[in-house]
N, C-alpha and C positions, 0 to 999 in steps of 0.2 A: 610800767604796765605791759603786760604781754600783748601780743598780737592777737591772742585767742581771746582775751578780755574785751578787744575792740569790736569783735564781729557783731554783737547784738546792736551797738551803736551804728554801725555801718549798714546793717540790714534795715534800719528805719529811715535812712536817707532817701528823699523821694528822687525819682528819675521819671524824665519826660519820655513817653513812647510816641513814635509817629508812626503812622500807617501809610504806606506808600501804595497808592492806585496803581501809578505807572509814571512815566516821563514822556516828554515830548519837547520839540525845540521850536520856537516861532520867532519871527521877527517883532521888534518893536511896533512896527506898522501894523501887523496882524493882531498882536495884543490889543493895540490901542482902538481897534475895529470891532472888538467883541462886543456882543450885546445879548440881551436876555434871549434864552432858548437856542444860542449857538452851541454847537457841539465840537469838542477838542477831542481829536483821536489820540490815544495813548499807545504806548509800545508793548502794552500787555494784553494778552488773551483774557477774555471775561472768565474762563475756567480756571486761570493760574492762581495759586496761592498769592496773597499779598504780602509784602515786606513789613515786618514790624522792626523799626529802626530805634536803636537806643545809642546815644552818644555818637551819632554819625555812622554807625555799623549795624548791618542787618543782623538782628540778634534771633529772630524766628520768623515762620511763615505762618501764615492764618487764613482763614475764609471767613466771610461775612455770615453772621446768623442774627436771627431777630429774638430778642428775649422780651417777652411782653411788648411793649410798644418802642423798644429802643434797638438800634443798631449795635451789635456786639461782634466780638471776634472769638473764634474757636482756634486756638493754636494747633496747628497740624505738624509742626516740626520746630524743635528749638535746636539752633545751630551750635556748633562747637566753635571753639577758637580759631581752628584752621578754617572752618566754613565760613566764618564772619569775615575774613581777610579777603577771600575771594568772591563772596557773594555781592549782588547789588544789581 
């Protein structure tokens, strides 16, 4: 079987996308004290695009949009192989 004939099969394999809003570090003590309505500051500006992560690597940048009554993403940039290695 040639590699070319495997492509349709590979294209149907599901992958999990994770959207990263931002990151922070906190102690276990602070984590255990969190309660409803607490706010956690993240390292990302509200105007920055979000990271779309596939397989532990940033695959694309996106922005949040509303479609009907659901939250969705609009891809603003798809990163190349070199970009995904240094993004994050």
